[in-house]
N, C-alpha and C positions, 0 to 999 in steps of 0.2 A: 500564433495569433493572440492567444490569451495574454502573453507577456506584453505585446504591443498595446492591447486594450488597457492593461494595468498601468502602463507608462502614461497613456493618454489621460486616464482618470487622475493620476498623480499630478500631471501638468495642470489640468483644469482646477483641481483642488488648490494647488499652490498659487495659481493666478487669482482665484477667487479670494484666498486668504490675504494676498497682498493688496487686493482692492479694498479690503475691509479695514486696513490700517489707517488711523488718523494721519493725514498727510499735510505737511506744512511746506511752504515755498520760501526759499532763501535766494536772494539775488546778491551776487558779488560783483562789484564794479570798481576796478582799479583802486582798491583800498577802502571801499565803502561797503558795509553790509546793510541789506534792506530785507527784513527788519534786523536790527541788532539785538532785539529781545523777542524770543519766541516762547509763548506760553503753551504748554502741552498738558494733557491729562496725566496725572501720576498713576502708576500701576498698569500702564498699557504700552505695548510696543508701538513705536511711531516710525514714520518715514519722513525724511526731510529731502525734498527735491531741491537740488542745488543748480543754479543757473549762473554761468559766468557771462554777464552782459557787457563786460569791459573789453578794453583793447590789450590788456596784459594778462598773463597767466594768474590763476588764483589757486589757493590750496585751502580747502576746508580741513581744519584740524582740531581735535579735542584730545587732550591727554587723558582726561577723565573717562572718555568713552573708548579710548584706544582706536580712534578712527582718523583716517586722513584720506583725502580725495583731491587729486590735482586735476584742474580743468584748464584747458587752453581757452583762448578768447572764443566766445560763441558756443562753448561746449556746455553740456548739461549732464547731470548724473544724479545719484541719490545715495543716501545712507539709511540703513534701518538701525534703530537704537532700541535695545532691550528695555523692558518696563523700568521706569525710574521711581525711586522713592521721592516724596516731596522735597523740593530744594532747588538750588541753582547750580547749573553746570556750565562751565565756560567753554567757548570755542573761539577760533580766530582764523584769519587768513595768514598763513605762515609766510607768504610772499610780501605781505603788507602788515606785519605784526604791530607796528607802532600806531597804526590808524584803524585797523579793522579787528575789533574784539567784540564778541557778542556773548549772550547768555541765553540758555534754555532754562525756563522756569517750569518745573513740574508742580502742579497743584492738584 
């Protein structure tokens, strides 16, 4: 019983922690990113909610963050990014690399 209670407390703490993250919305639609520039606070872990509102697959990818997330049409997901130093960090839709490139700016 005690172990189950501890697991429950951990889950509540983890859920509460995730809710406290600064969260930003990114829509990907057939080679278009909205917004293509996301300004975030430097020095804080952030969450980016990704929505594929297009009719083709999309892939959020960032070499600098070592993150990639493939989403089918209508799918949604998220990535959590460790605290960033001030600066600019590139990301792109790997399925539409010629037209869909964005930047996260940490200030």
